[in-house]
N, C-alpha and C positions, 0 to 999 in steps of 0.2 A: 067502535064508535069515533070517541071524542080522538083518537088517532086518527084512524084515517078523513076527521070532517080538517085537521092540523094541516095532515101532512100532503092535502086535495088544497088546503088552501090556500098551503105554500108554494105545490107549483100553481096555481093559479094567478098565483105574486107576479111571479117571476115570466110567467107566458104573459098575461095584461101589459107588463114591464116591457119585454120585447115587443109587442109588436107596441106600443106604443113611439121604443125608442125606433121603429122599421120606418114606420111612419112619419115620426119628422126628419127619416130619408131621405124618406122619397119622396118629401112635400115640395113642390112647386115655389121659388119664392120673385119674390116683389117682378117688376119685371113693366110693363107700358100697357095699355087696356087691350091693346092688338096683344101680346105676347096671354096676355092672364085668358083669353074669350079663346086662344087659340091652345091652352095648356083645361082648357075644360075636361075632361076625362081626366087625368093626373090629379087633377082637383077629387074632384066627388069619386074617384077611388081613395085617398086618400085622407077625405073625411070621413067617408065609409069607410072604414078600416081604425079613424078613433073609436067611434063610438061602438064601434065592435068588441075592442077590445077593455071599454068602461064598466060592464058588467064584471068580469074575470079579477077586473083592479077591484073590483070595490067590497068583493067572494071574498080575496085574498085579507085585502084589510080589515074584512072584523075576522076574518081567522087571528091578523093578528094584533086586533085589539082584544081578543078572546084568550092568546099566552100572555098575551100581558097584563089581562084583568087578572089571570088565576097567579101571574109569579105576584104581585102588589100582594096578592088573597094571604101569601103563603110567605112572604115574609116581609110583611112590612102589618098584618095587622094576626 
């Protein structure tokens, strides 16, 4: 069970980081108010994707902190 948790959390961290990077790639930048109003659907999609990737990143960092905690306990205490 412990190994599958670590593997799954690593996959989630990778997938969440990939989604966050893709979010930054498709996020529209700047322009006038008319341009921003015209790209409303792109803004909504990119921000929705950013919110969607947050649980994956959180679970991945939970697994990473567990691995680092085990490392500290094993080697330093």
